C-alpha positions as CSV (number, residue, x, y, z in Angstrom):
1,M,40.4,0.0,114.7
2,K,41.4,3.8,115.7
3,K,44.8,4.3,116.8
4,R,45.1,5.0,120.5
5,P,46.7,8.4,121.1
6,Y,50.3,7.9,123.6
7,I,50.4,9.3,126.8
8,L,53.2,9.1,129.4
9,S,53.3,8.6,133.2
10,I,56.4,9.7,134.9
11,A,56.1,8.7,138.5
12,G,56.9,6.1,141.1
13,F,56.4,2.2,140.9
14,D,53.9,0.9,144.0
15,P,53.9,-3.1,143.9
16,S,50.6,-3.0,145.3
17,G,49.4,-1.6,141.9
18,G,47.1,0.8,143.8
19,A,49.0,4.0,143.0
20,G,51.6,5.3,140.5
21,L,52.7,4.0,137.4
22,I,50.3,0.9,137.8
23,A,47.3,3.0,138.4
24,D,48.4,5.5,135.8
25,C,49.0,2.9,132.8
26,K,46.0,0.6,133.8
27,T,43.5,4.2,134.0
28,F,45.3,5.0,130.4
29,E,44.6,1.6,129.1
30,R,40.7,1.7,130.7
31,L,40.2,5.1,128.7
32,K,41.5,4.2,125.7
33,T,44.9,5.6,125.3
34,Q,48.3,3.9,124.9
35,G,50.2,4.1,128.5
36,L,54.3,5.1,128.5
37,S,55.8,5.3,131.7
38,V,59.3,6.5,133.4
39,C,59.9,5.4,137.0
40,T,61.0,8.0,139.6
41,A,61.1,5.8,142.2
42,N,61.2,2.0,143.7
43,T,59.0,2.3,146.9
44,I,58.5,-0.7,149.5
45,Q,54.9,-0.2,150.1
46,T,51.3,-2.0,150.6
47,D,48.0,-0.4,150.2
48,T,48.4,0.4,154.1
49,L,51.9,0.7,154.8
50,F,54.7,2.7,153.2
51,V,58.3,1.5,154.3
52,D,60.9,3.2,152.1
53,C,61.5,5.0,148.3
54,H,64.6,4.7,146.7
55,W,64.7,7.6,144.2
56,T,65.7,7.1,140.2
57,N,68.9,8.8,139.3
58,V,67.8,12.3,137.4
59,E,70.1,11.2,134.5
60,V,68.8,8.0,134.0
61,L,64.7,9.7,133.8
62,K,66.0,11.9,131.5
63,K,67.4,9.4,129.0
64,Q,64.5,7.2,129.4
65,I,62.3,10.7,128.8
66,S,64.1,11.4,125.7
67,V,64.3,7.9,124.0
68,L,60.5,7.9,124.6
69,L,59.9,11.3,123.0
70,D,62.0,10.7,120.0
71,R,59.9,7.4,119.2
72,F,56.8,8.1,119.9
73,T,54.1,11.5,119.7
74,I,53.5,12.2,123.3
75,D,51.3,15.5,123.6
76,V,50.1,14.7,127.4
77,V,52.4,13.6,130.4
78,K,51.3,13.4,133.9
79,I,53.7,13.9,136.4
80,G,53.6,12.1,140.4
81,I,56.1,11.8,142.7
82,I,59.4,13.8,142.2
83,E,62.9,13.8,144.6
84,N,62.2,17.7,144.7
85,W,61.4,20.5,142.7
86,S,64.8,21.0,141.2
87,I,64.5,17.9,139.6
88,L,60.6,18.5,138.6
89,N,62.1,21.5,137.1
90,Q,64.9,19.8,135.1
91,I,62.5,17.1,133.8
92,I,59.6,19.7,132.7
93,N,62.7,21.6,130.9
94,L,63.8,18.6,128.9
95,L,59.7,17.9,128.0
96,L,58.9,21.7,126.6
97,S,62.5,21.1,125.1
98,I,61.0,18.4,123.0
99,N,57.6,19.2,122.5
100,P,56.6,22.7,123.1
101,K,53.0,22.3,123.1
102,I,53.0,19.3,125.2
103,K,50.6,19.6,128.5
104,I,51.9,18.6,131.6
105,I,49.4,17.4,134.4
106,L,51.2,17.6,137.5
107,D,49.6,15.6,140.8
108,P,51.9,16.9,143.7
109,V,52.1,13.4,145.7
110,L,53.5,15.3,148.9
111,R,52.7,12.5,151.3
112,S,51.4,8.7,150.9
113,S,47.8,7.9,151.9
114,T,50.3,6.2,154.5
115,N,51.9,9.6,156.3
116,Y,55.2,8.9,154.4
117,D,56.5,12.2,153.1
118,F,57.9,12.5,149.5
119,N,59.2,16.0,149.1
120,T,60.3,18.0,152.0
121,N,62.3,20.5,150.1
122,F,59.6,23.7,149.3
123,S,61.3,26.1,147.3
124,E,58.4,28.7,146.5
125,V,60.0,30.6,144.0
126,E,61.2,27.1,141.9
127,F,57.8,25.8,142.1
128,D,56.3,29.2,140.8
129,Q,58.5,28.7,138.0
130,I,57.1,25.4,137.3
131,L,53.4,26.8,137.5
132,E,54.4,28.9,134.6
133,K,55.4,25.6,132.4
134,I,52.3,23.3,133.4
135,Y,49.0,22.9,131.9
136,V,47.4,22.1,135.2
137,L,48.1,21.3,138.8
138,T,45.7,18.5,140.4
139,P,46.6,18.6,144.5
140,N,43.9,17.7,147.4
141,Y,43.3,20.2,150.1
142,E,45.9,18.3,152.1
143,E,48.7,19.1,149.5
144,I,47.3,22.5,148.2
145,E,47.8,24.0,152.0
146,Q,51.7,22.6,152.1
147,L,52.4,24.4,148.7
148,F,52.2,27.8,149.8
149,P,52.1,27.5,153.7
150,K,52.3,31.0,154.2
151,K,49.1,31.7,152.4
152,D,45.7,30.9,153.0
153,L,43.6,28.7,150.9
154,N,41.9,31.5,149.1
155,K,45.2,33.5,148.3
156,T,47.1,30.3,147.5
157,I,44.7,29.0,144.7
158,A,44.6,33.1,143.4
159,H,48.2,32.6,143.3
160,I,48.2,29.1,141.5
161,T,45.6,30.4,139.0
162,T,47.7,33.5,137.7
163,K,50.0,30.9,136.5
164,T,48.2,27.3,135.5
165,S,44.7,26.2,135.8
166,L,44.1,24.4,139.2
167,Y,42.0,21.0,139.8
168,L,41.4,20.9,143.4
169,K,40.3,17.1,144.6
170,G,38.2,17.1,147.4
171,G,38.1,14.1,148.9
172,H,40.1,15.5,152.1
173,N,37.8,18.7,152.3
174,Q,35.7,18.2,155.3
175,Q,33.3,21.1,154.7
176,E,32.3,19.6,151.2
177,K,33.2,16.3,151.3
178,G,33.9,14.9,148.0
179,K,33.3,18.2,146.1
180,D,36.0,19.4,143.5
181,Y,36.6,22.6,141.9
182,L,37.8,23.3,138.5
183,Y,40.1,26.8,138.8
184,T,40.8,28.0,135.0
185,K,44.0,30.2,134.8
186,E,41.4,32.5,132.5
187,G,39.4,32.8,136.0
188,K,36.5,30.7,135.9
189,I,35.5,28.5,138.7
190,H,33.8,24.7,138.0
191,P,32.6,23.0,141.0
192,I,32.3,19.3,140.5
193,N,29.9,17.8,142.4
194,P,30.0,14.2,143.8
195,K,27.1,11.8,141.8
196,L,27.4,8.3,142.7
197,Q,27.0,6.8,146.3
198,P,28.2,4.6,147.9
199,I,31.7,5.2,147.2
200,Y,34.4,4.0,149.8
201,P,38.2,5.5,150.3
202,K,41.0,4.4,147.6
203,H,44.7,3.8,147.8
204,G,45.7,5.6,145.1
205,S,42.5,7.3,143.8
206,G,44.2,10.7,143.2
207,C,46.7,9.3,141.0
208,I,43.7,7.6,139.1
209,L,41.7,10.9,139.0
210,S,44.8,13.0,137.8
211,S,45.5,10.7,135.2
212,A,42.2,9.8,134.0
213,I,42.1,14.0,133.2
214,A,45.4,13.4,131.6
215,A,44.0,10.8,129.6
216,N,41.1,12.6,128.3
217,L,43.3,15.4,127.4
218,A,44.9,13.4,125.2
219,L,41.7,11.9,123.8
220,G,41.1,15.2,122.6
221,F,38.4,16.5,125.0
222,P,38.7,19.9,126.4
223,L,40.4,20.8,130.4
224,L,36.3,21.2,131.6
225,K,34.9,18.2,130.0
226,S,38.1,16.1,130.9
227,S,37.9,17.0,134.5
228,F,34.1,16.1,134.4
229,R,34.7,12.5,132.9
230,A,37.4,12.1,135.1
231,K,35.4,12.7,138.1
232,Q,32.7,9.9,136.8
233,F,35.3,7.5,135.9
234,T,37.2,7.9,139.3
235,E,33.9,7.5,141.3
236,K,32.9,4.4,139.7
237,Y,36.4,3.5,141.1
238,L,35.8,4.7,144.6
239,G,32.6,2.5,144.4
240,S,34.0,-0.5,143.1
241,S,34.4,-2.5,146.2
242,K,34.8,-1.7,149.8
243,E,38.4,-2.6,149.9
244,L,41.4,0.0,149.7
245,L,42.6,-1.3,146.3
246,G,39.5,-1.0,143.8
247,R,38.3,-2.3,140.4
248,F,38.2,-0.8,137.2
249,I,34.6,-1.3,136.0
250,K,32.4,-0.3,133.0
């Protein structure tokens, strides 16, 4: 039996299982990678309601990350909700100090699908430092507008891609619903069109797409191929049921 590559999710715990660590690890397992996890926040929520968020102490996060990277070979990390940019920067610096070649996929979850704001402390200078250290950023259209509010969308995309690659999720794109774009750091633009119909809204679908990109990278696929495979995987999940909590199907 072929050994599965280890992959780490650093994200929040969602008791409904639709988003965060549970969704990430279910995605990793379905895509034949071995999922590990570090919990950044314990949330009180369902698929339709968000009540509260209790953040994990940063020193606890660092100890968990260190012990995992000491034990396992981890070349790809997916990061979800983090309390603020300062803590995120500390975590990224720790990851790179242990494995300078590690690929970090950052899904900047700024607001839950039920409109709870996770990160309201935006420092553009600090976020620029973060962008220079990660492999790919995976926001949706609502999130990317919050990252650099003084810039319009085109200028924001241009700014981000001077530092890292950008996978822009199109679920909130009113002009081209469901159409994603991969903007590479090398200056190439790859539209990723929706294929599967019908599809239905799902709690945590953004987490699943980002973790699917991460899993495919861990399997050795290049970023463009990983992105197309992740889009296909996520569309199957979106079409799996009419409920907000989807199912992983073959």
